[in-house]
VOPAGU-2260 file (C-alpha; in pm, 1 decimal, decimal comma):
REM VOPAGU-2260
SITE   aa  ch    i         X         Y         Z
SITE  MET   A    0   14042,7   13715,8   10108,4
SITE  LYS   A    1   13798,3   14009,8   10160,2
SITE  GLU   A    2   13457,2   13986,0   10396,9
SITE  GLY   A    3   13246,1   14039,1   10062,8
SITE  ASP   A    4   13424,9   13718,0    9870,6
SITE  SER   A    5   13396,7   13514,7   10148,7
SITE  ARG   A    6   13013,3   13593,4   10183,0
SITE  PHE   A    7   12956,1   13506,3    9828,3
SITE  VAL   A    8   13100,6   13171,3    9853,0
SITE  ARG   A    9   12905,9   13102,0   10119,0
SITE  ILE   A   10   12595,5   13207,0    9935,3
SITE  ALA   A   11   12743,2   12997,0    9615,2
SITE  LEU   A   12   12807,9   12670,6    9791,9
SITE  ALA   A   13   12451,8   12665,3    9965,1
SITE  ALA   A   14   12233,6   12755,8    9607,7
SITE  PHE   A   15   12488,2   12487,6    9475,8
SITE  PHE   A   16   12375,3   12208,9    9759,9
SITE  VAL   A   17   12032,4   12312,6    9723,4
SITE  MET   A   18   12030,6   12238,4    9365,1
SITE  ALA   A   19   12169,1   11927,4    9421,8
SITE  LEU   A   20   11970,9   11793,8    9658,4
SITE  LEU   A   21   11652,0   11942,7    9467,5
SITE  TYR   A   22   11777,4   11748,6    9141,9
SITE  ALA   A   23   11844,7   11401,7    9347,9
SITE  LEU   A   24   11471,8   11449,5    9498,1
SITE  TYR   A   25   11334,7   11488,0    9106,6
SITE  GLU   A   26   11577,3   11163,9    9026,0
SITE  ALA   A   27   11427,5   10970,3    9303,0
SITE  ARG   A   28   11078,4   11045,9    9263,2
SITE  GLY   A   29   11006,9   10717,9    9074,6
SITE  ILE   A   30   11170,3   10525,4    9353,8
SITE  LEU   A   31   10967,4   10655,8    9631,0
SITE  ALA   A   32   10634,8   10685,6    9403,6
SITE  GLY   A   33   10574,3   10333,4    9352,3
SITE  PRO   A   34   10423,7   10128,0    9074,3
SITE  THR   A   35   10112,8   10283,2    8872,3
SITE  ILE   A   36    9832,6   10114,1    8618,8
SITE  GLU   A   37    9671,7   10326,1    8331,6
SITE  VAL   A   38    9383,2   10187,0    8146,0
SITE  PRO   A   39    9130,7   10377,9    7980,0
SITE  ASN   A   40    8856,0   10272,9    8181,3
SITE  SER   A   41    8738,5   10077,7    8486,7
SITE  ILE   A   42    8381,9    9988,8    8383,1
SITE  VAL   A   43    8336,9    9896,7    8006,8
SITE  LEU   A   44    8049,7    9774,4    7778,7
SITE  ALA   A   45    8169,5    9542,3    7495,9
SITE  GLU   A   46    7952,6    9398,7    7228,6
SITE  SER   A   47    8241,4    9164,0    7096,8
SITE  GLU   A   48    8349,3    8886,4    7272,6
SITE  PHE   A   49    8724,3    8965,0    7145,1
SITE  ILE   A   50    8892,3    9226,9    7315,5
SITE  THR   A   51    9224,9    9376,4    7394,5
SITE  ILE   A   52    9326,6    9514,1    7708,8
SITE  GLN   A   53    9566,9    9807,0    7691,9
SITE  GLY   A   54    9700,4   10074,2    7926,2
SITE  GLN   A   55   10030,7   10176,0    8035,7
SITE  ALA   A   56   10203,9   10126,2    8348,5
SITE  GLU   A   57   10539,8   10241,9    8463,7
SITE  ARG   A   58   10779,1   10172,1    8719,8
SITE  ILE   A   59   10701,3    9803,7    8742,8
SITE  SER   A   60   10945,5    9453,4    8702,5
SITE  GLU   A   61   10576,9    9258,5    8617,0
SITE  LEU   A   62   10271,5    9321,5    8532,1
SITE  ARG   A   63   10022,3    9037,6    8566,8
SITE  MET   A   64    9628,6    9017,6    8455,0
SITE  ASN   A   65    9416,8    8754,2    8658,7
SITE  GLY   A   66    9734,7    8613,6    8801,7
SITE  ASP   A   67    9911,8    8513,4    8442,4
SITE  ARG   A   68   10216,3    8756,8    8364,3
SITE  ILE   A   69   10166,0    8965,0    8043,8
SITE  SER   A   70   10444,0    9136,9    7862,2
SITE  VAL   A   71   10493,4    9491,3    7841,4
SITE  THR   A   72   10725,4    9703,4    7660,5
SITE  GLU   A   73   11040,7    9943,9    7755,2
SITE  GLU   A   74   10836,1   10255,2    7761,7
SITE  GLY   A   75   10595,3   10052,2    7984,8
SITE  PHE   A   76   10254,0   10016,9    7714,1
SITE  PHE   A   77   10065,0    9662,5    7726,0
SITE  ALA   A   78    9801,3    9521,3    7521,4
SITE  GLU   A   79    9661,9    9163,3    7596,9
SITE  PRO   A   80    9393,3    8983,4    7436,5
SITE  TYR   A   81    9124,4    8827,0    7597,2
SITE  VAL   A   82    8776,6    8651,0    7575,9
SITE  LEU   A   83    8510,7    8773,8    7740,3
SITE  ALA   A   84    8225,9    8529,5    7895,8
SITE  ARG   A   85    7864,0    8663,2    7891,4
SITE  GLY   A   86    7751,0    8905,8    8152,7
SITE  VAL   A   87    7995,9    9103,5    8411,0
SITE  ASN   A   88    8388,7    8993,1    8363,2
SITE  ARG   A   89    8595,7    9134,3    8624,4
SITE  ILE   A   90    8997,8    9201,5    8545,7
SITE  ILE   A   91    9283,6    9227,6    8770,6
SITE  LEU   A   92    9577,7    9424,3    8679,3
SITE  GLU   A   93    9869,9    9384,4    8942,3
SITE  ALA   A   94   10197,8    9540,7    8875,7
SITE  ARG   A   95   10476,6    9511,2    9097,0
SITE  ASP   A   96   10808,8    9740,8    9175,3
SITE  ALA   A   97   11125,2    9588,7    9206,0
SITE  ARG   A   98   11157,7    9713,9    9559,1
SITE  GLY   A   99   10843,3    9461,2    9624,4
SITE  ARG   A  100   10520,5    9724,9    9604,9
SITE  ASP   A  101   10219,7    9684,2    9423,4
SITE  THR   A  102    9938,3    9830,6    9341,3
SITE  THR   A  103    9628,4    9668,4    9193,6
SITE  GLN   A  104    9358,4    9796,5    8913,5
SITE  VAL   A  105    9011,1    9647,4    8849,8
SITE  MET   A  106    8810,6    9641,7    8553,7
SITE  GLU   A  107    8492,2    9523,9    8505,8
SITE  ILE   A  108    8348,2    9484,0    8140,1
SITE  VAL   A  109    8010,2    9378,3    8077,8
SITE  TYR   A  110    7962,1    9190,9    7743,6
SITE  THR   A  111    7598,6    9266,4    7578,9
SITE  GLY   A  112    7648,2    9048,3    7248,4
SITE  GLU   A  113    7585,9    8711,3    7185,3
SITE  THR   A  114    7830,6    8434,6    7173,0
SITE  THR   A  115    7928,0    8314,0    6838,8
SITE  ILE   A  116    8120,7    8000,8    6693,5
SITE  PRO   A  117    8255,6    8019,4    6339,4
SITE  GLY   A  118    8036,1    7881,3    6069,2
SITE  VAL   A  119    7740,9    7834,6    6299,6
SITE  PRO   A  120    7459,7    8085,2    6276,1
SITE  PRO   A  121    7352,8    8263,5    6575,9
SITE  GLN   A  122    7031,6    8133,1    6760,5
SITE  GLU   A  123    6727,9    8406,2    6753,3
SITE  SER   A  124    6662,6    8546,8    7115,1
SITE  GLY   A  125    6313,7    8434,7    7289,7
SITE  THR   A  126    6154,4    8083,0    7270,1
SITE  SER   A  127    6006,7    7903,0    6936,4
SITE  THR   A  128    5773,5    7610,9    6941,9
SITE  PRO   A  129    5811,4    7374,4    6653,7
SITE  GLU   A  130    5557,5    7340,0    6381,1
SITE  THR   A  131    5403,7    7059,7    6308,4
SITE  SER   A  132    5167,7    7015,1    5991,7
């Protein structure tokens, strides 16, 4: 074997191992990064008491909203109905991956509308005194 051929083989092997190492790091990025939760906004103003909390979670084994487990699609999307109380509502999303790493996303939703009961007309705001005749 000539010296030029030997040098070419060493360079080719080095390039192969560098490429293999870079590919392994690329594939391991999910294992190294841990879980993530993405929701549109962390503070929201709502006029309806019935809303849907939705977003996407990646690299998780479970997702919880205010302590209750919620379902997630294979692509990581979730949509969970929620009934708001008047004022500030704090919603805590917690994700955990298979290795036990956690991440938390906190949302604050301010409900400004009136709570309505089906079949009952909403009350007018302010105070009123009964009329006497």
